[in-house]
C-alpha positions in Angstrom: 43.3 -13.8 27.9 39.6 -15.3 27.1 37.6 -15.3 29.8 36.3 -18.9 30.4 32.8 -17.7 30.0 33.6 -16.7 26.9 34.6 -20.0 26.0 31.6 -22.3 23.7 32.3 -26.0 25.5 30.5 -28.1 22.5 29.2 -31.7 23.6 28.5 -35.2 21.9 25.0 -35.5 22.4 25.4 -38.7 21.1 28.0 -39.0 23.6 25.7 -38.0 26.7 23.0 -39.9 25.2 24.4 -43.3 25.8 25.6 -42.1 29.2 22.3 -41.5 30.7 20.9 -44.6 29.4 23.4 -46.6 30.5 24.2 -44.9 34.3 20.5 -44.6 35.2 17.3 -46.1 34.8 13.6 -43.4 34.7 13.6 -43.6 38.1 17.2 -42.8 39.2 17.1 -40.2 36.3 14.0 -38.2 37.7 15.5 -38.2 41.5 18.7 -36.4 39.7 16.2 -34.0 38.7 14.5 -33.7 41.8 17.4 -33.6 44.2 19.7 -31.5 42.3 21.6 -28.8 44.1 22.4 -26.4 41.1 19.4 -23.9 40.2 19.5 -24.0 36.5 18.4 -27.6 36.9 15.5 -27.6 39.5 12.9 -27.0 36.4 14.3 -30.1 34.7 11.9 -32.3 36.8 8.7 -30.4 35.2 10.5 -31.5 31.7 9.0 -35.0 32.7 5.4 -36.9 32.2 4.3 -39.4 34.1 4.3 -42.0 31.5 8.1 -41.1 30.5 10.0 -44.1 29.5 14.2 -43.8 30.3 14.3 -42.9 26.2 12.5 -40.0 26.3 13.1 -38.7 29.8 17.0 -38.9 28.6 15.7 -36.9 25.2 14.1 -34.2 26.8 17.1 -34.0 29.3 19.5 -33.4 26.9 17.1 -31.2 24.9 16.8 -29.0 28.2 20.0 -28.8 28.9 20.8 -27.5 24.9 18.1 -25.1 25.2 19.0 -23.8 29.1 22.9 -24.0 28.4 23.2 -26.0 31.6 24.7 -28.9 30.0 27.8 -28.9 32.4 25.3 -29.0 35.1 23.6 -32.1 34.0 26.9 -33.9 33.1 28.6 -32.5 36.9 25.5 -34.4 38.5 25.7 -37.3 36.1 29.3 -37.9 37.6 28.1 -36.6 41.2 25.7 -39.9 41.0 27.3 -42.5 39.1 31.2 -41.7 38.6 31.5 -45.3 37.7 29.9 -45.1 34.2 30.9 -41.2 34.0 34.4 -42.2 33.7 33.7 -45.2 31.1 32.3 -42.1 28.4 34.3 -38.8 30.0 36.7 -39.3 26.9 34.0 -38.6 24.5 32.1 -36.3 26.0 33.2 -33.2 24.3 32.9 -32.9 20.3 
């Protein structure tokens, strides 16, 4: 019996990007990062520059989440913040 911590989950990054672009404005994404209750995501806010547009912020959020191995945390926050858009993309999130 394997524990879930040993199972590697692979996300469809193009779908994650499309979900973030469809579900958020730059301000929304900044607020998600600023007010997250998930410790792994708290440093994400520091990745965003003041002049970053939505596309840049989405790429930074994805890169951060991949490097910090916290994509599940990001997607949980996305689902909580915008359940309607999350539901539209959910079936395609796993690669």
